N, C-alpha and C positions, 0 to 999 in steps of 0.2 A: 728397536722396532716399535715399542709402545708409543713413542712420541710421534710416529709417522701415521698413526691410525686415521687422523682427520684428513691427511693428504690422500691416503688410499680411498677413503670414503668419498671425498669430493671428486676424485678421478672417476670412480665408478658411476657417480651421478651424471657427470658430463658425458661419458660414453653412452650411458643409457638414454639420455636426452637426445643425443645426435641420432641414434639408431631408431628410436621409437617415436619420436615426435610427440604427438598429443595423445598417446595411449594412457591407460590407467596410471595416475601419478604415483601410486604405491608400488610400481613394478620396476625392479632392477633387471636389466638385460645383460647377459654375458656375451661379449663379442669374441671373435677369434683371437683378438689381441690378448684377452684376459686368460685364455686357456692354452696359449702357446708361448714360445719364447724360451729363454734360457733360465734354468733354476737360479735362485738367489741364495746367497750364503746366510745361514742363520746359526749363530753360535750359542748353544745352550749348555756348554761345558761347565759354566759356573752357576747353573741354575740351583736355586735353593729348595725347590719343591719338585717332586717327581711322582709319576703315576704310571703303573704298568697296565696297559690296555690291550684288549683283544677285540678286534672288529670282525664280526662273523658274516660270511656270505652263505646263505642257505638256498637250496633248491626246494621250492614249496609244492606241495600237492594241494588238491581242493579240500582235503579232509583235515579238520582241526586236530584230531588225535595223532595223526601221523606227523604233523608239524610240531606239536608239543613234544612228541617223543624224539624228533630230530633235534629240537632245541636242547633237550636234556642230554642227548648224546654228545652234542658239540660242547656243552658246558663241562661234561665229564672229560672230554678230550683236551680242552683248553687247560683245565685245572690239573690234569695228569701230566701233560707235556710242559706246561708253563705254570708251575705251582705258585709262583709269586704274583700272578695276575690279580689285579685289584678291581678291575672293571671290565665287564663283557657287554658289548652292545650288538643288538640284532636290528634288522631292517624294518621297513614300513609294512603294516598290515601282515605281519609275518605268520599269523595263524592260518593263513590260507592264500589263495590267489589275490593279488592286489586288485585285479579287475577281471570279472567273469562276464564276457560279452553275451552269453546265452540268457542270463537273467540277473543283471548286475545288482538291482535293488534288493530283490528277495535273497540273493546269495549273501550279500553283506549283512543284511538283517539276521540271517541264520547264523553267521559266523560271529556276530557281535556279542558282547557281554557287558555287564555292569563292571565298574571298578570300585572296590574289589569284587572279584568274581572267581569262577572256577580256574581260569588260566593263571591269573595273578596269584591265586592261592598256591597253585602248583609250582610256579617259578619261585615264589617266596621261600619254599622249603629248600630249594637248591641254593639260593643266595645265602640263607642262614647256614646250611650245611658246609658250604665252601668259604664262608666269610668273605663274600665278594659282592660288589655292586653289579646289578644286571639291568639293562635298558632294552625295552622292546616296544613295538607299536602294534596296536590292535584296534578294531572297531569297538567303540564304546556306546552303550545304550544309556541315555538319560531321559527317562520318560518316553515321549514319542520322538525324541531327537536322536540322531545317529552322528557321532563324532569320530574322526580319525585321531586317535590318541596315542601318546607315547608315555610309558610308565618307567619311573626309576625306582627300583627296589634296593634298599640298603643292605649291608652285610648282616643285620639283625633280622632280615626278612620282612622289614616294614616298608610300606609304600612311602617313599620320601617326597615324591613329586609326580605330577601328571601335567603334560603339555598337550594341548589340543590344536590341531591344524586349523588355520583360518584362511590361508592363502591357497584356495583350492584350484585344481585343474579340472578339465572336462570329465576325466574318468572318475574323479571324486564325486562330481555332481551327478553323473549318470548312475553312480552306485548309491545315490541317496544320502551322501554325507552332507551335513550342514556345516557351514563355516562357523567356527567359534567366534564370538564377539571380539572385536579388536580392542582389547582393554589391557591396561598394565597388569591386571591380575593374571593374564595369560602370557606374560613375559617371564618364562620359567628359567631363572638363574639360581643354581643350587651350589652349595659348598661340598666338594668331594676332597677330603684330606687336605683342606686348605687351598684348593684350586677352585676358582669361580667358573662353573660350567653352565653353558646355555643349552637348553634342549630345543631341538628344531626337527620338524618333519618335512622332508622333501622340498616342495615348492615354497615353503615358508622362507627359504633363503632368498627368494625373489622379492621380498617385501622391503621397501625402503624404510618403512616405519619400524618394523621389527629389528632390522639391522641397526638403526639408530638407537633403539631402546637397549639392545644388547651391548653396543659400544659404550653407551652412557653408564651401563651397569658394570663395566670393566671386565667383560668375559675374557677368560684365558684359554678356554677349551669349548669347542662346539661339538655336541653329541648329536650326530646327524643320521637319523634313520630314514631310509628312502627306498623307493622302487624305481630304479633308473635303468633304461635300456642303453645308455651311453657307453661307449668304449673307454679304453684307458686314455688318460690325459698325461701330458708332460708335466704340467703344474696344476695346483689346485687353486682356482680363482676364489673359492669360498674362503679359504684361509687368509688370503690377502684382503678380502672384503671385510672380514672381522678382525684382522690382525691377531689371530688366535690359532692355537692348534685345532685341527679338525679331524674327527673320527667319522669315517664315511662307511656306514654299514648297509649292505645291499642284498640282492637276491640274484639267482642265476637260473638259466634254463628257459624252456618254452612254457608259456601260459596262454593258451588260446592263440590269438594273433600276435602276442607280444613275445619277443625273445630278449631275455635279460643277459647281457654280456658278462655279468658278475664283477663289474668294476667295484673294487673295495680297497680302501687305503687309509693311512694315517699321514697327515701332512703337517708341517711346521708353519709358524705364522708368516714366513716368507713365501709360502706356497709350494715349497719343495716337498715332494712325496717321499717320506722316509721309508715306508714299506707299502707295497700294494701290487696289484695286478688284476687280471680278470680271467674268465673262461671256465671256472670250476668252483664247486663248493669247497669252502676252506675257512681259515681264519688268518688274520694278519695281526702280529704282536709287536708292540713297541713300548719302550719306556720314554715318556715325554718329560721334558724339563721346562719348568716355569720359573721365571725370576720373581 
């Protein structure tokens, strides 16, 4: 599969060009062909590296303390039921509503924190206690700037990496988020137990530039925190786009005018969804294999 990554990437670019014509040159568009069709076979039975992952789908309230308590509850649940878990990932802006239509800018400013800050300090305790990696997304304050950020905390409770979203959608803009500069310093590829993992927030997957950077950095796993209303797919086009395993962590339930289906899954590099589903708060667990 690894040798075919350039073929997949070129195919994506051709499809995007046909559909979108002269729109933003840094935008990849997924067509119906990309998210439908028959699953492909991917044999990881001889893989030399493995990672036990839990992807969490939460139902969020408007209140940060309630969501932090819910995160801690889910961490406890995962580690009690699946004690061999090595990485837990949560969705985008998971400390509150992703978008509050009543007062989007003031709401996100109120929810945002510095990194490190109160919420990262809280989650660091649980990462250290359970000896597990934890990934989640939150609004980050940097001076007068507000960024949509994703944090990776290692099993020692240390912040290993931070990725900041730069490929924004209209809800991000209405909420007052600034796009992070498009620089190689924000191409966040980290080592997790010998596996090269790329950190991505939601619409970042639509960036031609970031996809190219990730592929050139040899990513084997995509840690994808997002807030998506989409329903369940037959295949994962993102996994095919990057030719890598993808962990898709989402949210569920009603938030203002938005209803989140709860689509959450783990897919292999061929785009086959190994575990997943939608419709409720839960976690999906799987051991991925990387050659």
